[in-house]
Structures are given as C-alpha cells and as structure tokens.
C-alpha positions as CSV (number, residue, x, y, z in Angstrom):
1,M,0.4,8.3,31.6
2,K,1.7,7.5,28.1
3,R,-0.9,7.6,25.3
4,K,-1.1,4.1,23.8
5,I,-1.1,4.1,19.9
6,C,-1.9,0.7,18.4
7,V,-0.7,0.3,14.8
8,V,-2.4,-2.4,12.7
9,T,-0.5,-3.9,9.7
10,G,-1.4,-6.9,7.5
11,T,0.9,-6.8,4.5
12,R,4.5,-6.1,3.6
13,A,3.7,-3.1,1.5
14,E,1.5,-1.6,4.1
15,Y,4.2,-2.1,6.8
16,G,6.7,-0.3,4.5
17,L,4.4,2.8,4.6
18,L,3.9,2.6,8.4
19,H,7.5,1.9,9.3
20,W,8.7,5.4,10.0
21,L,5.5,6.4,11.8
22,M,6.0,3.5,14.1
23,K,9.6,4.7,14.7
24,E,8.4,8.2,15.5
25,I,5.8,6.8,18.0
26,D,8.3,4.4,19.5
27,N,10.9,7.1,20.0
28,D,8.5,9.6,21.7
29,A,8.7,9.4,25.5
30,S,5.1,10.4,25.9
31,L,3.7,7.7,23.6
32,K,3.6,3.9,23.8
33,L,3.6,2.0,20.6
34,Q,1.5,-1.1,20.4
35,L,1.7,-3.3,17.3
36,A,-1.0,-5.7,16.1
37,V,0.2,-7.8,13.2
38,T,-2.2,-9.8,11.1
39,G,-3.0,-11.2,7.6
40,A,-0.2,-12.1,5.2
41,H,2.5,-11.2,7.8
42,L,1.7,-14.5,9.6
43,S,1.4,-16.7,6.5
44,P,4.3,-18.9,5.3
45,E,3.0,-18.5,1.7
46,F,3.7,-14.8,1.9
47,G,7.1,-15.2,3.6
48,L,6.2,-14.8,7.3
49,T,7.1,-11.2,7.0
50,Y,6.3,-10.5,10.7
51,R,10.0,-11.7,11.1
52,M,11.1,-8.7,9.1
53,I,9.2,-6.4,11.5
54,E,10.9,-8.0,14.5
55,K,14.3,-7.8,12.7
56,D,13.6,-4.0,12.4
57,G,13.5,-3.8,16.2
58,F,9.8,-3.6,16.8
59,Q,8.0,-5.6,19.5
60,I,4.8,-7.3,18.3
61,D,2.1,-7.1,21.0
62,E,-0.5,-9.2,19.2
63,K,-0.4,-11.7,16.3
64,V,-4.0,-11.6,15.1
65,E,-4.6,-14.8,13.0
66,M,-7.3,-14.3,10.3
67,L,-5.9,-15.3,6.9
68,L,-7.5,-18.6,5.8
69,S,-5.9,-20.9,3.1
70,S,-8.5,-20.0,0.5
71,D,-8.2,-16.8,-1.5
72,S,-11.8,-17.2,-2.9
73,D,-14.5,-14.6,-2.3
74,V,-16.0,-16.8,0.4
75,G,-12.6,-17.5,1.9
76,I,-11.9,-13.7,2.2
77,A,-15.3,-13.1,3.7
78,K,-14.6,-15.8,6.3
79,S,-11.2,-14.3,7.0
80,M,-12.9,-10.9,7.7
81,G,-15.2,-12.6,10.2
82,L,-12.4,-14.3,12.0
83,G,-10.5,-11.0,12.0
84,L,-13.4,-9.1,13.6
85,M,-13.6,-11.6,16.5
86,S,-9.8,-11.7,16.9
87,F,-9.4,-7.9,16.9
88,A,-12.1,-7.5,19.4
89,E,-10.2,-9.7,21.8
90,C,-6.9,-7.9,20.9
91,F,-8.2,-4.5,21.7
92,S,-9.8,-5.8,24.9
93,R,-6.4,-7.0,26.0
94,L,-4.3,-4.0,24.8
95,R,-6.7,-1.2,25.7
96,P,-5.2,1.3,23.2
97,D,-6.1,5.0,23.2
98,I,-6.0,5.2,19.4
99,V,-5.9,2.6,16.7
100,V,-4.0,3.5,13.6
101,G,-4.5,1.9,10.2
102,L,-3.5,2.6,6.6
103,G,-5.3,2.1,3.3
104,D,-8.2,0.0,2.1
105,R,-7.6,-3.7,2.8
106,Y,-10.2,-6.0,4.3
107,E,-7.9,-6.9,7.2
108,L,-8.1,-3.2,8.3
109,L,-11.8,-3.2,7.9
110,S,-12.1,-6.0,10.4
111,A,-9.8,-4.2,12.8
112,V,-11.6,-0.8,12.5
113,T,-15.0,-2.5,12.9
114,A,-13.8,-4.1,16.1
115,A,-12.5,-0.7,17.3
116,L,-15.8,0.9,16.6
117,V,-17.8,-1.5,18.8
118,T,-15.2,-1.5,21.5
119,R,-15.2,2.3,21.5
120,V,-11.6,2.9,20.5
121,P,-10.8,6.1,18.4
122,V,-9.4,5.3,15.0
123,A,-6.9,7.3,12.9
124,H,-6.9,6.5,9.2
125,I,-4.1,7.1,6.7
126,H,-4.6,7.5,3.0
127,G,-8.4,8.1,3.1
128,G,-10.3,9.9,0.4
129,E,-8.7,8.1,-2.5
130,L,-10.5,6.3,-5.4
131,T,-9.5,2.9,-6.6
132,Q,-12.4,2.2,-9.0
133,G,-11.1,-1.1,-10.2
134,V,-11.4,-2.9,-6.9
135,F,-13.9,-3.3,-4.1
136,D,-11.2,-1.8,-1.8
137,E,-12.6,1.6,-2.6
138,Q,-15.8,0.9,-0.7
139,I,-13.7,-0.5,2.1
140,R,-11.6,2.7,2.2
141,H,-14.6,4.9,2.5
142,S,-16.2,2.6,5.0
143,I,-13.1,2.9,7.2
144,T,-13.2,6.7,6.8
145,K,-16.8,6.8,8.2
146,M,-15.7,4.7,11.2
147,S,-12.6,6.8,11.9
148,H,-12.0,9.9,13.9
149,L,-8.7,11.3,12.7
150,H,-7.9,11.4,9.0
151,F,-4.4,11.8,7.3
152,T,-4.6,12.2,3.6
153,A,-1.9,12.2,1.0
154,A,-3.2,15.2,-1.1
155,E,-5.5,18.2,-0.8
156,E,-8.0,16.6,-3.2
157,Y,-8.3,13.6,-1.0
158,R,-8.7,15.8,2.1
159,E,-11.6,17.5,0.4
160,R,-13.2,14.2,-0.5
161,V,-13.0,13.0,3.2
162,I,-14.8,16.2,4.2
163,Q,-17.3,15.5,1.4
164,L,-18.0,12.2,3.2
165,G,-19.2,14.2,6.2
166,E,-16.0,14.2,8.3
167,D,-15.2,17.2,10.5
168,P,-12.6,19.4,8.7
169,E,-10.8,20.0,12.0
170,H,-9.9,16.4,12.1
171,V,-8.9,15.9,8.5
172,Y,-5.2,16.7,7.7
173,N,-3.3,16.7,4.4
174,V,0.1,15.4,5.5
175,G,1.4,14.0,2.2
176,A,2.4,10.4,1.5
177,P,4.2,8.5,4.2
178,A,5.9,6.4,1.5
179,L,8.2,9.3,0.7
180,D,9.7,9.1,4.2
181,S,11.2,5.7,3.5
182,I,12.8,6.9,0.3
183,S,14.3,9.9,2.0
184,R,15.5,8.1,5.2
185,L,16.7,4.7,4.0
186,R,20.1,4.1,2.5
187,M,19.4,2.5,-0.9
188,L,21.4,-0.4,-2.0
189,S,23.7,0.2,-4.9
190,R,23.2,-1.7,-8.2
191,E,26.0,-4.0,-7.3
192,E,24.7,-4.6,-3.7
193,F,21.2,-5.3,-4.9
194,A,22.5,-7.8,-7.4
195,K,24.6,-9.5,-4.8
196,E,21.8,-9.7,-2.2
197,T,19.0,-10.9,-4.6
198,G,20.9,-12.8,-7.2
199,F,19.3,-10.7,-9.9
200,E,21.6,-10.0,-12.9
201,F,20.9,-6.6,-14.4
202,G,20.7,-6.3,-18.2
203,T,20.5,-3.4,-20.6
204,V,16.8,-2.9,-19.8
205,N,15.3,-4.0,-16.5
206,F,11.6,-4.2,-15.3
207,L,9.9,-4.7,-12.0
208,V,6.4,-6.3,-12.3
209,T,4.0,-5.8,-9.4
210,F,0.5,-6.9,-10.3
211,H,-2.5,-7.5,-8.1
212,P,-6.1,-8.8,-8.7
213,V,-8.7,-6.4,-10.1
214,T,-11.7,-7.4,-8.1
215,R,-14.2,-5.4,-10.2
216,G,-12.8,-5.8,-13.7
217,K,-14.7,-7.2,-16.6
218,T,-11.7,-9.3,-17.7
219,G,-10.7,-12.3,-15.5
220,V,-7.7,-12.0,-13.3
221,E,-5.9,-14.9,-15.0
222,A,-6.6,-13.5,-18.5
223,Q,-5.1,-10.2,-17.5
224,A,-2.0,-11.8,-16.1
225,I,-1.5,-13.9,-19.2
226,E,-1.8,-10.8,-21.4
227,L,0.9,-9.1,-19.3
228,L,3.2,-12.1,-19.8
229,R,2.5,-12.1,-23.6
230,A,3.5,-8.4,-23.7
231,L,6.8,-9.2,-21.8
232,D,7.5,-11.9,-24.5
233,R,8.0,-9.0,-26.9
234,F,11.0,-7.7,-24.9
235,K,13.3,-10.7,-25.0
236,D,16.4,-8.6,-23.9
237,A,14.7,-7.2,-20.8
238,K,15.5,-8.6,-17.4
239,V,12.4,-8.9,-15.1
240,I,11.7,-9.2,-11.4
241,F,8.2,-10.4,-10.5
242,T,6.9,-9.8,-7.0
243,Q,4.2,-12.0,-5.4
244,S,0.7,-10.8,-5.7
245,N,-1.2,-9.9,-2.5
246,A,-3.8,-11.9,-0.6
247,D,-6.8,-10.7,-2.6
248,P,-9.2,-13.1,-4.3
249,D,-7.3,-15.0,-7.0
250,G,-4.0,-13.4,-6.0
251,R,-2.5,-16.9,-5.7
252,R,-3.2,-17.7,-9.3
253,I,-1.3,-14.6,-10.5
254,S,1.7,-15.6,-8.4
255,E,1.5,-19.1,-9.9
256,L,1.6,-17.8,-13.4
257,F,4.4,-15.4,-12.7
258,G,6.4,-18.0,-10.9
259,A,6.0,-20.5,-13.8
260,Y,7.0,-17.8,-16.3
261,A,10.1,-16.9,-14.3
262,K,11.1,-20.6,-14.2
263,R,10.7,-21.0,-17.9
264,N,12.8,-17.8,-18.5
265,S,15.3,-18.3,-15.7
266,G,18.0,-16.6,-17.6
267,R,16.3,-13.3,-17.5
268,C,13.5,-13.4,-15.0
269,M,13.2,-13.8,-11.2
270,F,10.2,-14.3,-8.9
271,V,10.3,-13.3,-5.3
272,N,7.8,-13.6,-2.4
273,S,8.9,-10.4,-0.9
274,L,11.8,-8.0,-1.4
275,G,11.2,-6.1,1.8
276,Q,11.1,-2.3,2.0
277,M,14.8,-1.4,1.4
278,K,15.2,-3.9,-1.5
279,Y,11.9,-2.9,-3.1
280,L,12.8,0.8,-3.1
281,S,16.3,0.0,-4.2
282,A,14.8,-1.9,-7.1
283,L,12.7,1.1,-8.1
284,N,15.9,3.2,-8.1
285,H,17.7,0.9,-10.5
286,I,15.0,-0.5,-12.9
287,D,14.0,1.2,-16.1
288,A,10.2,0.8,-15.6
289,L,7.6,-0.4,-13.1
290,I,4.9,-2.5,-14.7
291,G,1.6,-3.6,-13.1
292,N,-1.1,-1.9,-11.2
293,S,0.4,-1.2,-7.7
294,S,-0.1,2.1,-6.0
295,S,3.7,2.2,-5.6
296,G,3.8,3.1,-9.3
297,L,1.8,6.3,-8.6
298,I,3.4,7.3,-5.3
299,E,7.0,5.9,-4.9
300,M,8.1,5.5,-8.5
301,P,7.6,9.2,-9.4
302,Y,10.1,10.1,-6.7
303,F,12.8,8.6,-8.9
304,R,11.5,10.3,-12.0
305,K,11.1,6.9,-13.7
306,P,8.1,5.6,-15.7
307,T,5.2,3.4,-14.5
308,V,3.1,1.3,-16.9
309,N,-0.2,1.2,-15.1
310,I,-2.3,-1.7,-16.4
311,G,-6.1,-1.7,-16.3
312,S,-8.6,-0.1,-13.9
313,R,-7.2,-1.0,-10.4
314,Q,-5.9,2.6,-9.9
315,D,-8.7,4.4,-11.7
316,G,-9.6,7.6,-9.8
317,R,-6.2,8.2,-8.1
318,I,-4.1,11.2,-8.8
319,K,-1.5,10.1,-11.4
320,P,1.8,11.9,-11.9
321,D,3.1,12.6,-15.4
322,S,5.4,9.5,-15.1
323,V,2.4,7.1,-15.3
324,I,1.3,5.6,-18.6
325,D,-2.1,4.0,-18.5
326,C,-2.9,1.0,-20.8
327,E,-5.6,-1.6,-21.3
328,P,-5.0,-5.2,-19.9
329,S,-4.2,-6.5,-23.4
330,A,-0.8,-7.6,-24.7
331,G,-0.7,-5.1,-27.5
332,S,-1.7,-2.1,-25.3
333,I,0.8,-3.2,-22.5
334,A,3.6,-3.6,-25.0
335,G,2.9,-0.3,-26.6
336,A,3.0,1.4,-23.2
337,I,6.3,-0.3,-22.3
338,S,7.9,0.9,-25.5
339,R,6.7,4.4,-24.9
340,A,8.0,4.3,-21.3
341,C,11.4,3.4,-22.5
342,S,11.6,6.0,-25.2
343,P,14.1,8.8,-24.9
344,E,11.3,11.4,-25.5
345,F,9.2,10.2,-22.5
346,L,12.2,9.7,-20.2
347,G,13.3,13.2,-21.0
348,S,9.9,14.7,-20.1
349,L,10.3,13.3,-16.6
350,K,13.4,15.3,-15.6
351,K,11.4,18.3,-14.2
352,M,8.3,16.4,-13.1
353,Q,6.7,17.4,-9.8
354,N,5.3,14.7,-7.4
355,P,1.7,15.6,-6.5
356,Y,2.0,13.6,-3.2
357,G,4.0,16.2,-1.4
358,K,7.4,16.0,0.3
359,P,8.9,13.7,3.0
360,G,7.9,14.3,6.6
361,A,4.4,12.8,6.8
362,S,5.3,10.4,9.5
363,L,6.4,13.1,11.9
364,R,3.4,15.2,11.1
365,I,1.1,12.3,11.8
366,K,2.8,11.5,15.1
367,N,2.6,15.0,16.4
368,I,-1.1,15.1,15.7
369,L,-1.7,11.7,17.3
370,K,0.2,13.1,20.3
371,S,-1.5,16.5,20.7
372,T,-5.1,15.9,19.7
373,S,-7.6,15.9,22.6
374,L,-9.5,12.6,22.8
375,K,-12.3,14.1,24.9
376,D,-15.6,13.6,23.1
377,I,-13.8,12.4,20.0
378,L,-16.0,9.4,19.8
379,N,-19.1,11.6,19.6
380,K,-18.9,12.2,15.9
381,K,-21.4,14.4,14.0
382,F,-22.0,14.4,10.3
383,H,-20.4,17.5,8.8
384,D,-22.8,18.7,6.1
385,I,-20.9,20.7,3.5
386,R,-24.1,22.2,2.2
387,S,-24.6,24.1,5.4
388,Q,-21.0,25.2,5.9
389,D,-19.3,28.0,4.3
390,N,-15.8,26.9,5.3
391,T,-14.7,23.4,4.8
392,K,-11.0,24.0,4.9
C-alpha cells in the first residue's frame, strides 16, 4: 500500500519552497501525494494562488478555508481557531500517514495541532531557526515539539532542534529546499521578464519584499513609511514591490506600497504575486533585494547579490556575507542601499559561500519520508542532551 504524504501549504512563498518536494513525492510509485491548501492561497486579495498550484499540475485534495477578512491580532487568532477545526476534518477524511509542513506560520500551527490530536505523524521543514523580530519564532519551536521528523537547513539549526529535546536520529540537516527551485527552473531572461510583467528595467533595479514585524518596537506603518522615504533618495532606481503577507497589519503595508507605486508609476510597480519562476528570475536580474524576507538570506545569496535586511524580523538567523543589516529608519536604510550598490561590496561577493548548503534537499527529504519506519514514531520521548554524550 502506498504511503500517503499530506503536504500543507498556505502561502505563495511557502509553496515555492515545497514545490520540488511535492514533485518528488508525486513521481514516486510507492508514495501518494495529498495536498491540503489553505490560507492566502484561497483569498482573492492574495491572488487566489491555488490556481498557480493547479496550473503546475498538482491535484488539490482539500481546500481548507481559514483566512478571515481581518488581519488584526484578534482576526488572526480567530483564523487559527477556524483552521484547527477545518484541519481536523481534513485529516479525518484524507487519513494521511505523514503530514508535511514548512516554516513558522500560524496556518501550519493549526494544521500541526490538528495532526497531533488526530494522531498523525508530522514532518517539519526549516525547524531550529530563530526569527526574533516576530512571534513566528515561538510558532516554529511549538511546531518542532509537535513534530516527529525534522529537516533543517543548516547544522546549527539541527543542533538547536536537538537542544529542544528531539531525538537526534529523527533530525536531519538536508539544506534549504529553496535552492532546488533555483537549480531546476529555467529562469526568464531579462527581456522575457520585462515582457511578462511589464516592468521596464533601468540602470539600477530593486525588489522590495517587506512583511510585518510583529514584535518590533516601531509600528509596522512607521517602518514601511521609513522604507519609502529611503527609496525617495534613489530617484533613478526602478522598483518592484511585492504584496506583504497575511500577518497582522500586512494589508496596511501593501496599501502604502501600492499607493507609492501609483504615485511613481514611471519607475515603480506593485504586484500581488510574481509566482516562483518570476520571483527567482527577478532576483537574478535586480541589483539588490530590500526588505525583511527570508528569501534575502537563503535564495538571494545563490546569485551572489546583496540583500538590505531591515529591522529585527530575521534576527537570529544565519546571515551570509551578502546581507547588510540596517535599522528601520530612512537614513539607515538609504545608507545600506548605497553600500549594497558599491563596487567594493559587490566585488566582495564573487567568492562568497552560501551557508545553506547545495541543491538536492527535496530528494533527500522524500527519501527519508519514504524509508523511515512509522512504528512507534508517535511515542516520542524527550531527548535530554545533559544525559547524552552523543547528540549527532
């Protein structure tokens, strides 16, 4: 009987990271891919990106509605409650052997909690990381404690998952799945990208991807305004803004960016979603990524190009040499952008090594999902590193 692997995805960015793992599972004769789509994928506001998943040839087994119209704290909490109920029903119908989720978003927390109480083993990707500027960090570690198989992007993260009490035999450093997309997809040329998006490249080009900092001292709106003030100092730069995610106050960021792009229509563009291929192609052709997205730490370094990382959202993560940290103030952001575009800094990136490994994580994960014995896997015990000599 085929082992049923249920992959959960709630956002366009997360799907991009899971895409090739889903392909690997779907192409394996001994496995059956189940796909539960939720969150922003089902929202018109975020582009109904479930259609992109279907266009890629995947069959969606369950559309789990949980995203409410409000992006307030209360609205998000209510969405989580709705998601918990809906995922319990989903897993009851699908009867998966393993649920697979990636990252630290609240949609996944609802899914994993439902899997816990319905006694379905969970495999978690990208555990052990720190994101000290957002409450997602607590969500990530909570998911780790409810999971049974762990796939980390670096050895430091593997050690942290073990520190949380997880069995070393079930914690695997496989590298970052994002690198699989870069190595497998055919990137659009500069001309093809311009034709498909309508974006006219200039002498200097930026991509802005900025999300709420849910634990920051400075308000979300104030930070976004400071970023826009910094961009005002680069009048010759062409800019692509991507929509913020479905975190608290994400809608306000998107409103500000959309209005700025409209006021500066000759040099700026706002998009709901580029999709995986176009987003990675954009990284390949722009001069700098500006914002606070994890793609600036993981995907952008592959192209040996600079990232201007604003504020505290990514505090605690491993940062390649291509990342320039700055405060969420116009002066600090502008200074970081100037440094990122300098010949000296660009020259320093030519021999940079990416700490997130090499492509192939998706195949490595699939093979482990396929071969791991599930007998007694639900009977977890806390692994106390103080009483163990070997944690590797």
